Phi, psi and omega in degrees: 000331176293319188288320179298318180292316181297317184292327177295310182291326183294317180294325175300310185296322178299326183277319189249352186085159176304309185306300183299314179303321179298309181301313178294319177291328175291315173301313185295320173303314177297313174307309181299312187299306176304310180300329180271333183289323183299303185296321177301315181295323185294315180289326180270321193251344181084018181171180180254142177237137186299318180299319186294319180296314184297317174296325186286338179265323181292319182298311181289330181295331185267322185273327185299315178306313178293326180297321186281324176291331179287324181294315175303319180295320178292315182295315172310317181290320179300315182295323177291316178296325173292322174296323183286324177291328176292312184296319171302321178289345181244004191232144171284122186304316186290308194259353180054043163238180179297149174266178183300316183313304181298323175295322181292323177290315184287322174296323174297317177299315179291326174295316174300321179296314186286332175296318186277318191253351187083163179131207190197152166201159179234175173234151174228122180253134175234140174226137191280134183276134180063020188295327178297319187293323177293310180300324180295320187279323188250340180103162182292336174301309181297324180294315173299317181297315177306312180302317179296317173307316176295325176299315179303319185292324185290318186294324175288356187244005186239160177273168184302312183290342181295149178237128177258133174224154172260114179288326178152151179055236187252027177247140186225160178220152181232113170288121187239090179290152177052042181228123175280184180297311179307317179287335177289316179294321173295316174299323181296325181282325172301316181299314184303315190287321177300312176300310181301337182276358184285137175221090187266127180280130181236180182311142176081007181076014181281149180249121181256137176238164182208153177228176180216143172264134186230135174237144184233151173214145188241136180297149162215164188299339177288344179278110187258345179227145175302324182304321181297319179292321179298322180297315178307303180303317178303318182297317182293324177294315173298327175299321169301319177299315181291337184270011176118000176070167176060040182217175178239137178233146179245173180276002179265130179266143175281160178310139185086001169087013184283139170283128186273151164272167175302324175295318180293319180299319182295313178300335177278347187287000000 
């Protein structure tokens, strides 16, 4: 019952605004108070008394606006808290990018969209090269700082509709709507270069650098689940690792079954 009342009052505020809603509810409270008080006066006192009628109207007229304004403030605080809880539930706390759960939700929605309306999308999976060695040499604080640097670099290399997410550890994925294989390879190369361009100053004036291996995969109607496409991009990423790291590989094979880097794909066109 309380949730229903909160919902009704919230919709009232959304439709009319706080000021008009307060006036409407105050008038309603005055009317209800008078409507209840008059029969009670008649039954208990045998008639109507001006002072009683005045009080029945004056009390709600004074108290209702304050109570409603306090309610509006409480609802606003609850909405802010709910939005913050939702943000925390879909965000990687360290890097302030999407987490795996949010990526799976948005990626599944994107797949449903292209299945229903047509279109295409791709994934780019990135894994940082030598990140464990960085942690071992400089410590976990340096590793966390580097992850934040990587998050900033990825944000600077993506478009507005793209979604960057941390899959776990030092592995990331970028959802690339409206992007075919060639576009995904170009995006992957842009991501790789941004990461390779990081030069993080650390204690003692040391400069720490990092690179990433990137694998891309493009959706086609034979792919039924997002996990399958993610696995394809993951395989391409490991092909980039095997090919020497700090490079981009796609799911399209060159003659002979070799996994291509972005440079080899361009040369093969």
